[in-house]
C-alpha positions in Angstrom: 19.3 -71.5 -57.7 22.4 -71.9 -55.6 22.0 -70.1 -52.2 24.9 -68.4 -50.5 25.7 -68.9 -46.9 24.8 -66.0 -44.6 25.5 -65.5 -40.9 23.2 -67.4 -38.7 25.0 -66.9 -35.3 28.1 -65.2 -34.1 30.2 -66.2 -31.2 33.2 -64.9 -29.2 33.9 -68.3 -27.8 35.2 -71.0 -30.1 33.9 -73.9 -28.0 30.3 -72.6 -28.3 30.6 -72.2 -32.0 32.0 -75.8 -32.3 29.1 -77.1 -30.3 26.6 -75.6 -32.8 28.6 -76.9 -35.7 28.4 -80.4 -34.2 24.6 -80.1 -33.9 24.3 -78.9 -37.4 26.5 -81.7 -38.7 24.6 -84.4 -36.8 21.4 -83.1 -38.3 22.7 -82.9 -41.9 22.3 -79.1 -42.1 25.0 -77.6 -44.4 27.0 -74.8 -42.9 30.0 -72.6 -43.3 32.3 -71.5 -40.5 34.4 -68.3 -40.5 37.0 -67.1 -38.0 37.1 -63.3 -38.4 39.0 -62.8 -35.1 42.0 -60.5 -35.1 45.4 -62.0 -35.3 46.7 -63.9 -32.2 49.5 -61.4 -32.0 48.7 -58.2 -30.1 51.3 -55.5 -29.3 50.4 -55.5 -25.6 50.4 -59.3 -25.5 46.9 -59.2 -24.1 44.2 -60.9 -26.0 40.6 -60.1 -25.2 38.2 -63.0 -25.9 35.5 -60.6 -26.7 37.5 -59.5 -29.8 36.9 -63.0 -31.2 34.4 -63.2 -34.0 33.4 -66.8 -35.1 30.5 -66.9 -37.5 28.3 -69.9 -38.3 26.7 -69.4 -41.7 23.8 -71.3 -43.1 21.7 -71.1 -46.3 18.7 -68.9 -45.7 16.4 -71.8 -46.5 17.9 -73.7 -43.5 17.4 -71.0 -40.9 13.9 -72.1 -39.8 15.0 -75.8 -39.6 18.0 -74.9 -37.5 16.0 -72.6 -35.3 13.4 -75.3 -34.6 16.2 -77.8 -33.9 17.8 -75.5 -31.4 14.5 -74.8 -29.7 13.9 -78.5 -29.3 17.4 -79.1 -27.9 17.0 -76.2 -25.4 13.6 -77.4 -24.3 15.0 -80.9 -23.6 17.9 -79.3 -21.6 15.4 -77.3 -19.6 13.2 -80.3 -18.9 16.3 -82.3 -17.8 16.9 -79.8 -15.0 
C-alpha cells in the first residue's frame, strides 16, 4: 500500500521549516514540503509573516520515528545548555 503524505508540522517561518527538512533528510525520513503562503504581493505592500503557511508532510508510518528523533535532538540541546 502506498501511503500519502500528511501534515506533520506547520510553520510560519521558512528557516524553521528548512531546519526540520534538513533533519529529516539527514535521517533518511521521506518528506514533502508545501508552501501555502499567500502571494508575495499585497495591496498594502505589508506582508505579515504570520500569514505564511509552510507545511512539512510525512507518511503516517514515519510520524513516530520523526517524533522520537526530534525528542532526542531537543534533549541533547537542553543538556548542552
